[in-house]
C-alpha positions, 0 to 999 in steps of 0.5 A: 486650582485652588490652594488647600491648606491641608494639601500644601506646604510653605517652602522658604528659599534661601532668605540668607544673612549674606544674600538679603543685602543685595536682593532688589527691595529685600525689605519688602520681600522679607516683610511680605515673606514674614506676613505669609509665614504667619498667616501659615502658621495660624492656619497650621500650613507647615513651613519649611525652610532651606539655607543654600550653603550657609558657611557661605551665605549666612543663615535664614534671616532672624525674622523669617528664622524665628517664625519657624520651627528649627527642625524645618530649616534644611541646609542644601548645596544644590541650587534646586531644593528638590536635588538635595537629598534631605530637603527632597526627603523632608518634602516628600515624607510630607505628601504635600501636592501643592507647594507654594513657594517664596525667597531668593532668588527667583531666576535661580534656587526659586526656579530650579526648586519649582521646575523640579517640584513640577516635574514631580507632579506637584501643584506649584504656587510662586508668590510673586511679591515674596520672591526677588532677584538681584536685578528685577530683570532676572525676577521679571525673566523668571516669573515668565518662565514659571508661566511658561512652565505651568507654574502659577504665579499668585500674591500673598494674599491670594494663598491667604484667602485660599487657606482661609477659604471662607469668612466667618471663622475664628482664624478668619476674624483674627487674620482680618484684624491683625493682617488685612487691614 
């Protein structure tokens, strides 16, 4: 299944101030997420984000936050975004058949969100180089479980090239020049 820019959204899960410092390879994961958010924005793919209990875990990191429309950053209390009424409503209102997931933690909030999206009959794509956990072993276990459950594990470049669909366009030239070299 190819990821279509007009049928998908990018969902950024819980990349927050108090969470990021304890995440394995957080700096690289955040940079990869920023890269993919920039591509999504240039291709007009909707970008949504969740914040898990921001009173305790802080808000979305500023580098991520500045790339997302404020109204698209949604607070939640359940680990799965789809178990909370507001994010579930927003995602369902957008009628996104395909959801591309990035964020923290791979084995908790990203996993539970992915599983519930899959239960809602959506195509779910987890971007391996844009997710992490406190422990590399937890990330590895989550990636294995995604695959066992029929959730696609992809790379950020796979997503970008599938959204672009072809070379020779203005958007391809801009993205190639600024992000792929």
